[in-house]
VMD Tcl script that builds the backbone (N, CA, C; Angstrom):
set m [mol new atoms 384]
animate dup $m
set s [atomselect $m all]
$s set {name element resname resid chain x y z} {
  {N N MET 1 A -10.700 204.818 107.906}
  {CA C MET 1 A -10.235 206.114 107.445}
  {C C MET 1 A -11.390 206.858 106.776}
  {N N ASN 2 A -11.431 208.172 106.962}
  {CA C ASN 2 A -12.505 208.977 106.402}
  {C C ASN 2 A -12.315 209.165 104.902}
  {N N GLU 3 A -13.436 209.123 104.186}
  {CA C GLU 3 A -13.382 209.392 102.754}
  {C C GLU 3 A -13.848 210.824 102.531}
  {N N TYR 4 A -13.153 211.514 101.655}
  {CA C TYR 4 A -13.479 212.891 101.353}
  {C C TYR 4 A -14.218 212.960 100.026}
  {N N THR 5 A -15.192 213.848 99.965}
  {CA C THR 5 A -15.802 214.204 98.697}
  {C C THR 5 A -15.012 215.385 98.171}
  {N N LEU 6 A -14.520 215.289 96.952}
  {CA C LEU 6 A -13.717 216.369 96.374}
  {C C LEU 6 A -14.633 217.419 95.755}
  {N N VAL 7 A -14.359 218.668 96.049}
  {CA C VAL 7 A -15.107 219.782 95.477}
  {C C VAL 7 A -14.116 220.636 94.714}
  {N N GLU 8 A -14.339 220.760 93.399}
  {CA C GLU 8 A -13.439 221.548 92.558}
  {C C GLU 8 A -13.873 223.005 92.551}
  {N N ILE 9 A -12.901 223.888 92.684}
  {CA C ILE 9 A -13.157 225.321 92.568}
  {C C ILE 9 A -12.283 225.877 91.448}
  {N N ASP 10 A -12.753 226.934 90.805}
  {CA C ASP 10 A -12.006 227.530 89.697}
  {C C ASP 10 A -11.012 228.574 90.163}
  {N N GLN 11 A -11.333 229.239 91.267}
  {CA C GLN 11 A -10.412 230.257 91.780}
  {C C GLN 11 A -10.389 230.170 93.294}
  {N N GLN 12 A -9.276 230.542 93.839}
  {CA C GLN 12 A -9.160 230.527 95.287}
  {C C GLN 12 A -8.667 231.875 95.758}
  {N N PRO 13 A -8.960 232.269 96.953}
  {CA C PRO 13 A -9.756 231.559 97.941}
  {C C PRO 13 A -11.247 231.695 97.665}
  {N N VAL 14 A -12.034 230.823 98.285}
  {CA C VAL 14 A -13.486 230.883 98.196}
  {C C VAL 14 A -14.013 231.016 99.622}
  {N N GLU 15 A -15.080 231.766 99.781}
  {CA C GLU 15 A -15.646 231.968 101.111}
  {C C GLU 15 A -16.324 230.690 101.583}
  {N N LEU 16 A -16.252 230.430 102.878}
  {CA C LEU 16 A -16.781 229.196 103.452}
  {C C LEU 16 A -18.270 229.048 103.185}
  {N N CYS 17 A -19.045 230.106 103.335}
  {CA C CYS 17 A -20.487 230.000 103.097}
  {C C CYS 17 A -20.781 229.663 101.635}
  {N N LYS 18 A -19.994 230.190 100.712}
  {CA C LYS 18 A -20.180 229.876 99.298}
  {C C LYS 18 A -19.784 228.434 98.996}
  {N N LEU 19 A -18.750 227.956 99.676}
  {CA C LEU 19 A -18.298 226.586 99.469}
  {C C LEU 19 A -19.374 225.589 99.903}
  {N N LEU 20 A -20.052 225.868 101.006}
  {CA C LEU 20 A -21.128 224.981 101.452}
  {C C LEU 20 A -22.255 224.918 100.423}
  {N N LYS 21 A -22.532 226.046 99.769}
  {CA C LYS 21 A -23.548 226.064 98.717}
  {C C LYS 21 A -23.069 225.291 97.490}
  {N N ILE 22 A -21.812 225.496 97.097}
  {CA C ILE 22 A -21.261 224.821 95.922}
  {C C ILE 22 A -21.294 223.310 96.112}
  {N N ALA 23 A -20.994 222.862 97.329}
  {CA C ALA 23 A -20.934 221.427 97.619}
  {C C ALA 23 A -22.314 220.832 97.897}
  {N N ASN 24 A -23.367 221.639 97.817}
  {CA C ASN 24 A -24.744 221.197 98.078}
  {C C ASN 24 A -24.908 220.614 99.477}
  {N N LEU 25 A -24.206 221.179 100.441}
  {CA C LEU 25 A -24.360 220.744 101.826}
  {C C LEU 25 A -25.479 221.508 102.524}
  {N N VAL 26 A -25.875 222.644 101.953}
  {CA C VAL 26 A -26.965 223.449 102.496}
  {C C VAL 26 A -27.903 223.846 101.362}
  {N N GLY 27 A -29.084 224.301 101.728}
  {CA C GLY 27 A -30.067 224.697 100.726}
  {C C GLY 27 A -29.818 226.066 100.129}
  {N N GLY 28 A -29.164 226.955 100.870}
  {CA C GLY 28 A -28.922 228.305 100.365}
  {C C GLY 28 A -27.912 229.041 101.213}
  {N N GLY 29 A -27.633 230.273 100.804}
  {CA C GLY 29 A -26.633 231.070 101.489}
  {C C GLY 29 A -27.016 231.435 102.909}
  {N N GLY 30 A -28.301 231.705 103.132}
  {CA C GLY 30 A -28.761 232.040 104.477}
  {C C GLY 30 A -28.573 230.878 105.435}
  {N N GLU 31 A -28.914 229.698 104.971}
  {CA C GLU 31 A -28.733 228.501 105.792}
  {C C GLU 31 A -27.249 228.275 106.079}
  {N N ALA 32 A -26.395 228.493 105.075}
  {CA C ALA 32 A -24.953 228.317 105.262}
  {C C ALA 32 A -24.438 229.255 106.345}
  {N N LYS 33 A -24.861 230.505 106.319}
  {CA C LYS 33 A -24.398 231.471 107.306}
  {C C LYS 33 A -24.865 231.108 108.711}
  {N N ILE 34 A -26.078 230.578 108.815}
  {CA C ILE 34 A -26.606 230.196 110.129}
  {C C ILE 34 A -25.822 229.027 110.712}
  {N N VAL 35 A -25.614 227.964 109.907}
  {CA C VAL 35 A -24.922 226.789 110.448}
  {C C VAL 35 A -23.469 227.104 110.800}
  {N N ILE 36 A -22.856 228.035 110.070}
  {CA C ILE 36 A -21.476 228.431 110.388}
  {C C ILE 36 A -21.467 229.222 111.698}
  {N N SER 37 A -22.354 230.201 111.813}
  {CA C SER 37 A -22.361 231.045 113.008}
  {C C SER 37 A -22.736 230.271 114.264}
  {N N GLU 38 A -23.477 229.175 114.117}
  {CA C GLU 38 A -23.853 228.364 115.278}
  {C C GLU 38 A -22.812 227.296 115.610}
  {N N GLY 39 A -21.744 227.221 114.814}
  {CA C GLY 39 A -20.634 226.338 115.151}
  {C C GLY 39 A -20.777 224.905 114.678}
  {N N TYR 40 A -21.583 224.663 113.649}
  {CA C TYR 40 A -21.774 223.305 113.132}
  {C C TYR 40 A -20.757 222.919 112.057}
  {N N VAL 41 A -19.919 223.850 111.637}
  {CA C VAL 41 A -18.985 223.606 110.534}
  {C C VAL 41 A -17.555 223.562 111.075}
  {N N LEU 42 A -16.812 222.544 110.648}
  {CA C LEU 42 A -15.403 222.426 111.009}
  {C C LEU 42 A -14.555 222.715 109.776}
  {N N LEU 43 A -13.512 223.495 109.957}
  {CA C LEU 43 A -12.546 223.761 108.895}
  {C C LEU 43 A -11.201 223.253 109.378}
  {N N ASN 44 A -10.685 222.262 108.698}
  {CA C ASN 44 A -9.409 221.623 109.059}
  {C C ASN 44 A -9.413 221.147 110.515}
  {N N GLY 45 A -10.546 220.562 110.929}
  {CA C GLY 45 A -10.652 219.959 112.250}
  {C C GLY 45 A -11.002 220.903 113.376}
  {N N GLU 46 A -11.174 222.193 113.103}
  {CA C GLU 46 A -11.510 223.168 114.138}
  {C C GLU 46 A -12.823 223.852 113.802}
  {N N VAL 47 A -13.623 224.140 114.838}
  {CA C VAL 47 A -14.890 224.835 114.639}
  {C C VAL 47 A -14.606 226.217 114.066}
  {N N GLU 48 A -15.330 226.554 113.016}
  {CA C GLU 48 A -15.142 227.843 112.354}
  {C C GLU 48 A -16.423 228.654 112.459}
  {N N PHE 49 A -16.317 229.875 112.976}
  {CA C PHE 49 A -17.477 230.748 113.137}
  {C C PHE 49 A -17.521 231.868 112.097}
  {N N GLN 50 A -16.461 232.059 111.336}
  {CA C GLN 50 A -16.422 233.129 110.337}
  {C C GLN 50 A -17.133 232.683 109.074}
  {N N LYS 51 A -18.196 233.389 108.722}
  {CA C LYS 51 A -18.991 233.009 107.548}
  {C C LYS 51 A -18.210 233.167 106.252}
  {N N ARG 52 A -17.392 234.189 106.187}
  {CA C ARG 52 A -16.643 234.478 104.963}
  {C C ARG 52 A -15.180 234.079 105.068}
  {N N LYS 53 A -14.908 233.110 105.911}
  {CA C LYS 53 A -13.542 232.599 106.058}
  {C C LYS 53 A -13.045 232.115 104.701}
  {N N LYS 54 A -11.846 232.487 104.350}
  {CA C LYS 54 A -11.282 232.112 103.054}
  {C C LYS 54 A -10.795 230.668 103.102}
  {N N VAL 55 A -11.305 229.860 102.177}
  {CA C VAL 55 A -10.932 228.456 102.083}
  {C C VAL 55 A -10.094 228.288 100.821}
  {N N VAL 56 A -8.966 227.579 100.948}
  {CA C VAL 56 A -8.064 227.384 99.814}
  {C C VAL 56 A -7.917 225.891 99.524}
  {N N GLU 57 A -7.155 225.591 98.480}
  {CA C GLU 57 A -6.943 224.215 98.048}
  {C C GLU 57 A -6.398 223.364 99.200}
  {N N HIS 58 A -6.859 222.144 99.270}
  {CA C HIS 58 A -6.480 221.120 100.255}
  {C C HIS 58 A -7.102 221.333 101.632}
  {N N ASP 59 A -7.915 222.370 101.829}
  {CA C ASP 59 A -8.621 222.526 103.094}
  {C C ASP 59 A -9.721 221.472 103.179}
  {N N ILE 60 A -10.023 221.053 104.403}
  {CA C ILE 60 A -11.044 220.032 104.631}
  {C C ILE 60 A -12.163 220.656 105.454}
  {N N VAL 61 A -13.387 220.531 104.950}
  {CA C VAL 61 A -14.559 221.100 105.608}
  {C C VAL 61 A -15.475 219.950 106.011}
  {N N GLU 62 A -15.934 219.990 107.268}
  {CA C GLU 62 A -16.852 218.969 107.773}
  {C C GLU 62 A -18.148 219.635 108.199}
  {N N PHE 63 A -19.268 219.044 107.774}
  {CA C PHE 63 A -20.582 219.534 108.180}
  {C C PHE 63 A -21.599 218.421 108.024}
  {N N ASN 64 A -22.389 218.218 109.076}
  {CA C ASN 64 A -23.506 217.283 109.042}
  {C C ASN 64 A -23.080 215.873 108.628}
  {N N GLY 65 A -21.941 215.430 109.086}
  {CA C GLY 65 A -21.449 214.091 108.779}
  {C C GLY 65 A -20.785 213.963 107.422}
  {N N GLU 66 A -20.762 215.012 106.658}
  {CA C GLU 66 A -20.128 215.026 105.332}
  {C C GLU 66 A -18.759 215.680 105.452}
  {N N ILE 67 A -17.785 215.127 104.765}
  {CA C ILE 67 A -16.435 215.690 104.757}
  {C C ILE 67 A -16.051 215.970 103.316}
  {N N ILE 68 A -15.690 217.215 103.057}
  {CA C ILE 68 A -15.285 217.586 101.695}
  {C C ILE 68 A -13.874 218.150 101.726}
  {N N GLN 69 A -13.169 217.940 100.627}
  {CA C GLN 69 A -11.840 218.519 100.463}
  {C C GLN 69 A -11.856 219.403 99.226}
  {N N VAL 70 A -11.259 220.563 99.349}
  {CA C VAL 70 A -11.238 221.536 98.266}
  {C C VAL 70 A -10.076 221.226 97.334}
  {N N VAL 71 A -10.389 221.146 96.039}
  {CA C VAL 71 A -9.376 220.877 95.019}
  {C C VAL 71 A -9.483 221.975 93.973}
  {N N LEU 72 A -8.347 222.478 93.546}
  {CA C LEU 72 A -8.313 223.511 92.525}
  {C C LEU 72 A -8.429 222.872 91.152}
  {N N ASN 73 A -9.289 223.428 90.305}
  {CA C ASN 73 A -9.483 222.934 88.947}
  {C C ASN 73 A -8.168 223.039 88.175}
  {N N ASP 74 A -7.837 222.011 87.380}
  {CA C ASP 74 A -6.576 221.987 86.624}
  {C C ASP 74 A -6.479 223.107 85.606}
  {N N ASN 75 A -7.606 223.590 85.124}
  {CA C ASN 75 A -7.599 224.637 84.104}
  {C C ASN 75 A -7.382 226.021 84.685}
  {N N PHE 76 A -7.266 226.106 85.994}
  {CA C PHE 76 A -7.115 227.399 86.661}
  {C C PHE 76 A -5.741 227.988 86.398}
  {N N LEU 77 A -5.724 229.258 86.029}
  {CA C LEU 77 A -4.473 229.993 85.865}
  {C C LEU 77 A -4.520 231.214 86.770}
  {N N PRO 78 A -3.506 231.429 87.585}
  {CA C PRO 78 A -3.484 232.640 88.404}
  {C C PRO 78 A -3.476 233.878 87.527}
  {N N ALA 79 A -3.882 234.993 88.075}
  {CA C ALA 79 A -3.988 236.241 87.309}
  {C C ALA 79 A -2.660 236.623 86.664}
  {N N LYS 80 A -1.540 236.348 87.314}
  {CA C LYS 80 A -0.237 236.699 86.761}
  {C C LYS 80 A 0.106 235.865 85.535}
  {N N ALA 81 A -0.418 234.628 85.458}
  {CA C ALA 81 A -0.079 233.734 84.361}
  {C C ALA 81 A -0.989 233.913 83.150}
  {N N ARG 82 A -2.080 234.669 83.314}
  {CA C ARG 82 A -2.993 234.893 82.190}
  {C C ARG 82 A -2.343 235.795 81.157}
  {N N SER 83 A -2.917 235.802 79.964}
  {CA C SER 83 A -2.355 236.623 78.906}
  {C C SER 83 A -2.445 238.098 79.287}
  {N N PRO 84 A -1.416 238.852 78.985}
  {CA C PRO 84 A -1.410 240.265 79.385}
  {C C PRO 84 A -2.444 241.060 78.603}
  {N N LYS 85 A -3.045 242.013 79.279}
  {CA C LYS 85 A -4.026 242.886 78.654}
  {C C LYS 85 A -3.527 244.317 78.793}
  {N N GLN 86 A -4.180 245.214 78.088}
  {CA C GLN 86 A -3.814 246.617 78.217}
  {C C GLN 86 A -4.163 247.085 79.620}
  {N N SER 87 A -3.353 247.977 80.132}
  {CA C SER 87 A -3.684 248.549 81.429}
  {C C SER 87 A -4.882 249.473 81.251}
  {N N PRO 88 A -5.647 249.710 82.311}
  {CA C PRO 88 A -6.819 250.577 82.184}
  {C C PRO 88 A -6.477 251.962 81.673}
  {N N LYS 89 A -5.315 252.504 82.042}
  {CA C LYS 89 A -4.942 253.835 81.567}
  {C C LYS 89 A -4.753 253.841 80.061}
  {N N GLN 90 A -4.094 252.803 79.543}
  {CA C GLN 90 A -3.889 252.729 78.102}
  {C C GLN 90 A -5.223 252.587 77.381}
  {N N THR 91 A -6.104 251.798 77.933}
  {CA C THR 91 A -7.403 251.585 77.306}
  {C C THR 91 A -8.185 252.887 77.271}
  {N N LYS 92 A -8.203 253.622 78.377}
  {CA C LYS 92 A -8.944 254.869 78.424}
  {C C LYS 92 A -8.360 255.874 77.442}
  {N N ALA 93 A -7.047 255.960 77.380}
  {CA C ALA 93 A -6.416 256.918 76.478}
  {C C ALA 93 A -6.737 256.588 75.029}
  {N N SER 94 A -6.663 255.319 74.676}
  {CA C SER 94 A -6.954 254.955 73.289}
  {C C SER 94 A -8.424 255.150 72.977}
  {N N ASN 95 A -9.311 254.904 73.956}
  {CA C ASN 95 A -10.737 255.131 73.735}
  {C C ASN 95 A -11.038 256.610 73.563}
  {N N LYS 96 A -10.335 257.471 74.293}
  {CA C LYS 96 A -10.565 258.907 74.161}
  {C C LYS 96 A -10.187 259.381 72.767}
  {N N LYS 97 A -9.060 258.898 72.281}
  {CA C LYS 97 A -8.633 259.300 70.935}
  {C C LYS 97 A -9.657 258.858 69.905}
  {N N ASN 98 A -10.098 257.601 70.001}
  {CA C ASN 98 A -11.056 257.086 69.036}
  {C C ASN 98 A -12.399 257.784 69.153}
  {N N SER 99 A -12.863 258.010 70.368}
  {CA C SER 99 A -14.175 258.618 70.540}
  {C C SER 99 A -14.154 260.075 70.114}
  {N N SER 100 A -13.057 260.796 70.382}
  {CA C SER 100 A -13.016 262.207 69.993}
  {C C SER 100 A -12.980 262.342 68.479}
  {N N SER 101 A -12.259 261.467 67.803}
  {CA C SER 101 A -12.224 261.561 66.343}
  {C C SER 101 A -13.578 261.176 65.748}
  {N N LYS 102 A -14.257 260.221 66.380}
  {CA C LYS 102 A -15.592 259.850 65.901}
  {C C LYS 102 A -16.559 261.008 66.080}
  {N N LYS 103 A -16.473 261.687 67.243}
  {CA C LYS 103 A -17.371 262.805 67.501}
  {C C LYS 103 A -17.122 263.925 66.507}
  {N N THR 104 A -15.874 264.192 66.206}
  {CA C THR 104 A -15.536 265.242 65.250}
  {C C THR 104 A -16.146 264.929 63.886}
  {N N HIS 105 A -16.018 263.678 63.454}
  {CA C HIS 105 A -16.577 263.281 62.166}
  {C C HIS 105 A -18.101 263.337 62.195}
  {N N GLN 106 A -18.701 262.957 63.319}
  {CA C GLN 106 A -20.157 262.990 63.420}
  {C C GLN 106 A -20.659 264.434 63.382}
  {N N LYS 107 A -19.976 265.328 64.095}
  {CA C LYS 107 A -20.387 266.729 64.092}
  {C C LYS 107 A -20.284 267.328 62.694}
  {N N ALA 108 A -19.194 267.016 62.019}
  {CA C ALA 108 A -19.008 267.543 60.667}
  {C C ALA 108 A -20.107 267.026 59.745}
  {N N ALA 109 A -20.455 265.770 59.873}
  {CA C ALA 109 A -21.493 265.188 59.031}
  {C C ALA 109 A -22.849 265.822 59.343}
  {N N GLN 110 A -23.130 266.087 60.615}
  {CA C GLN 110 A -24.398 266.712 60.985}
  {C C GLN 110 A -24.479 268.138 60.457}
  {N N GLU 111 A -23.383 268.866 60.543}
  {CA C GLU 111 A -23.388 270.253 60.084}
  {C C GLU 111 A -23.628 270.336 58.583}
  {N N ILE 112 A -23.074 269.396 57.851}
  {CA C ILE 112 A -23.239 269.414 56.400}
  {C C ILE 112 A -24.660 269.023 56.020}
  {N N SER 113 A -25.201 267.976 56.659}
  {CA C SER 113 A -26.490 267.443 56.243}
  {C C SER 113 A -27.668 268.232 56.800}
  {N N ALA 114 A -27.546 268.826 57.971}
  {CA C ALA 114 A -28.679 269.507 58.583}
  {C C ALA 114 A -28.436 271.010 58.581}
  {N N PRO 115 A -29.465 271.769 58.262}
  {CA C PRO 115 A -29.311 273.221 58.322}
  {C C PRO 115 A -29.173 273.678 59.771}
  {N N ALA 116 A -28.588 274.843 59.968}
  {CA C ALA 116 A -28.290 275.351 61.297}
  {C C ALA 116 A -29.551 275.708 62.074}
  {N N THR 117 A -30.670 275.943 61.385}
  {CA C THR 117 A -31.895 276.372 62.067}
  {C C THR 117 A -32.664 275.214 62.681}
  {N N SER 118 A -32.364 273.976 62.300}
  {CA C SER 118 A -33.135 272.851 62.848}
  {C C SER 118 A -32.670 272.544 64.266}
  {N N GLN 119 A -33.596 272.677 65.200}
  {CA C GLN 119 A -33.333 272.373 66.591}
  {C C GLN 119 A -34.441 271.468 67.102}
  {N N LYS 120 A -34.160 270.816 68.198}
  {CA C LYS 120 A -35.181 269.958 68.792}
  {C C LYS 120 A -36.313 270.834 69.308}
  {N N PRO 121 A -37.548 270.385 69.148}
  {CA C PRO 121 A -38.661 271.160 69.687}
  {C C PRO 121 A -38.603 271.128 71.211}
  {N N LYS 122 A -38.990 272.235 71.819}
  {CA C LYS 122 A -39.003 272.289 73.270}
  {C C LYS 122 A -40.187 271.492 73.793}
  {N N ARG 123 A -39.991 270.936 74.975}
  {CA C ARG 123 A -41.058 270.134 75.583}
  {C C ARG 123 A -42.168 271.052 76.087}
  {N N LYS 124 A -43.375 270.528 76.017}
  {CA C LYS 124 A -44.513 271.256 76.548}
  {C C LYS 124 A -44.522 271.105 78.058}
  {N N PRO 125 A -44.940 272.118 78.772}
  {CA C PRO 125 A -45.017 271.991 80.232}
  {C C PRO 125 A -46.102 270.993 80.630}
  {N N ILE 126 A -45.856 270.312 81.704}
  {CA C ILE 126 A -46.784 269.319 82.201}
  {C C ILE 126 A -47.737 269.997 83.159}
  {N N SER 127 A -49.026 269.795 82.930}
  {CA C SER 127 A -50.017 270.401 83.852}
  {C C SER 127 A -50.879 269.277 84.427}
  {N N PHE 128 A -51.233 269.446 85.669}
  {CA C PHE 128 A -52.062 268.440 86.361}
  {C C PHE 128 A -53.398 268.979 86.689}
}
mol reanalyze $m
mol bondsrecalc $m
mol representation Tube
mol addrep $m
Protein backbone atom coordinates (compact mmCIF):
# COMPACT_ATOMS: atom_id res chain seq x y z
CA MET A 1 0.00 0.00 0.00
CA ASN A 2 1.22 3.51 -0.80
CA GLU A 3 2.27 5.78 2.02
CA TYR A 4 1.27 9.41 1.82
CA THR A 5 3.25 12.37 3.05
CA LEU A 6 0.79 14.72 4.74
CA VAL A 7 0.98 18.39 3.81
CA GLU A 8 -0.89 20.79 6.09
CA ILE A 9 -2.48 23.90 4.63
CA ASP A 10 -4.03 26.79 6.55
CA GLN A 11 -6.68 27.70 4.02
CA GLN A 12 -8.31 25.97 1.14
CA PRO A 13 -8.39 25.78 -1.76
CA VAL A 14 -4.71 26.09 -2.65
CA GLU A 15 -3.38 26.23 -6.19
CA LEU A 16 -1.59 23.11 -7.42
CA CYS A 17 1.61 24.94 -8.36
CA LYS A 18 1.76 26.51 -4.89
CA LEU A 19 1.15 23.15 -3.24
CA LEU A 20 4.14 21.63 -5.05
CA LYS A 21 6.29 24.46 -3.68
CA ILE A 22 4.89 24.09 -0.15
CA ALA A 23 5.60 20.35 -0.19
CA ASN A 24 9.18 20.96 -1.46
CA LEU A 25 8.59 18.74 -4.48
CA VAL A 26 10.00 21.41 -6.81
CA GLY A 27 12.63 24.11 -6.53
CA GLY A 28 10.34 27.03 -7.38
CA GLY A 29 7.12 28.23 -8.91
CA GLY A 30 8.45 28.24 -12.47
CA GLU A 31 9.53 24.63 -12.19
CA ALA A 32 6.13 23.71 -10.70
CA LYS A 33 4.29 25.28 -13.64
CA ILE A 34 6.50 23.49 -16.16
CA VAL A 35 6.10 20.01 -14.65
CA ILE A 36 2.32 20.51 -14.39
CA SER A 37 1.96 21.74 -17.97
CA GLU A 38 4.05 18.82 -19.27
CA GLY A 39 1.78 16.31 -17.53
CA TYR A 40 4.11 14.98 -14.82
CA VAL A 41 1.68 15.69 -11.96
CA LEU A 42 -1.29 13.52 -11.00
CA LEU A 43 -4.19 14.86 -8.96
CA ASN A 44 -6.38 12.14 -7.46
CA GLY A 45 -4.97 9.59 -9.91
CA GLU A 46 -5.49 11.66 -13.08
CA VAL A 47 -2.99 13.74 -15.04
CA GLU A 48 -3.57 17.41 -14.30
CA PHE A 49 -2.50 20.12 -16.75
CA GLN A 50 -4.02 23.15 -14.98
CA LYS A 51 -1.30 25.03 -13.12
CA ARG A 52 -3.73 26.84 -10.84
CA LYS A 53 -6.07 23.91 -10.28
CA LYS A 54 -7.69 24.29 -6.87
CA VAL A 55 -6.64 21.55 -4.45
CA VAL A 56 -8.69 20.93 -1.31
CA GLU A 57 -8.44 18.77 1.81
CA HIS A 58 -8.01 15.01 1.22
CA ASP A 59 -6.81 15.45 -2.38
CA ILE A 60 -3.84 13.28 -3.33
CA VAL A 61 -1.05 14.67 -5.50
CA GLU A 62 1.61 12.48 -7.12
CA PHE A 63 4.84 13.77 -8.64
CA ASN A 64 8.26 12.25 -9.23
CA GLY A 65 7.50 9.12 -7.19
CA GLU A 66 6.30 11.15 -4.20
CA ILE A 67 2.69 10.99 -3.04
CA ILE A 68 1.27 13.71 -0.82
CA GLN A 69 -2.14 14.14 0.75
CA VAL A 70 -3.53 17.55 1.62
CA VAL A 71 -4.69 18.00 5.21
CA LEU A 72 -6.34 21.10 6.61
CA ASN A 73 -4.68 22.58 9.70
CA ASP A 74 -6.81 22.07 12.85
CA ASN A 75 -6.53 25.75 13.75
CA PHE A 76 -8.21 26.78 10.50
CA LEU A 77 -11.50 28.63 10.82
CA PRO A 78 -13.61 29.43 7.77
CA ALA A 79 -14.30 33.11 7.15
CA LYS A 80 -17.89 32.75 8.39
CA ALA A 81 -16.75 31.31 11.74
CA ARG A 82 -14.22 34.08 12.45
CA SER A 83 -15.08 36.89 14.81
CA PRO A 84 -17.28 39.49 13.15
CA LYS A 85 -15.69 42.75 12.09
CA GLN A 86 -17.15 46.05 11.02
CA SER A 87 -18.29 46.16 7.45
CA PRO A 88 -16.16 48.36 5.18
CA LYS A 89 -18.99 50.90 4.88
CA GLN A 90 -19.22 51.29 8.64
CA THR A 91 -15.46 51.63 8.93
CA LYS A 92 -15.30 54.30 6.23
CA ALA A 93 -18.17 56.25 7.75
CA SER A 94 -16.65 56.21 11.22
CA ASN A 95 -13.23 57.17 9.81
CA LYS A 96 -14.76 60.11 7.95
CA LYS A 97 -16.37 61.42 11.12
CA ASN A 98 -13.14 61.08 13.08
CA SER A 99 -10.93 62.51 10.36
CA SER A 100 -13.21 65.49 9.68
CA SER A 101 -13.34 66.42 13.35
CA LYS A 102 -9.56 66.08 13.59
CA LYS A 103 -9.11 68.31 10.54
CA THR A 104 -11.44 70.92 12.00
CA HIS A 105 -9.46 70.97 15.25
CA GLN A 106 -6.15 71.10 13.37
CA LYS A 107 -7.32 74.01 11.21
CA ALA A 108 -8.54 75.91 14.24
CA ALA A 109 -5.23 75.34 16.01
CA GLN A 110 -3.26 76.50 12.95
CA GLU A 111 -5.35 79.64 12.57
CA ILE A 112 -4.81 80.60 16.19
CA SER A 113 -1.08 79.88 16.31
CA ALA A 114 -0.01 81.12 12.87
CA PRO A 115 -0.70 84.55 11.44
CA ALA A 116 -2.70 84.70 8.22
CA THR A 117 0.21 86.17 6.23
CA SER A 118 2.52 83.17 6.65
CA GLN A 119 2.48 81.08 3.50
CA LYS A 120 4.82 78.52 2.07
CA PRO A 121 7.55 80.05 -0.07
CA LYS A 122 7.10 79.44 -3.77
CA ARG A 123 9.52 77.09 -5.45
CA LYS A 124 12.25 78.52 -7.62
CA PRO A 125 12.07 77.57 -11.28
CA ILE A 126 14.45 74.87 -12.38
CA SER A 127 16.91 75.89 -15.08
CA PHE A 128 19.24 73.61 -17.01
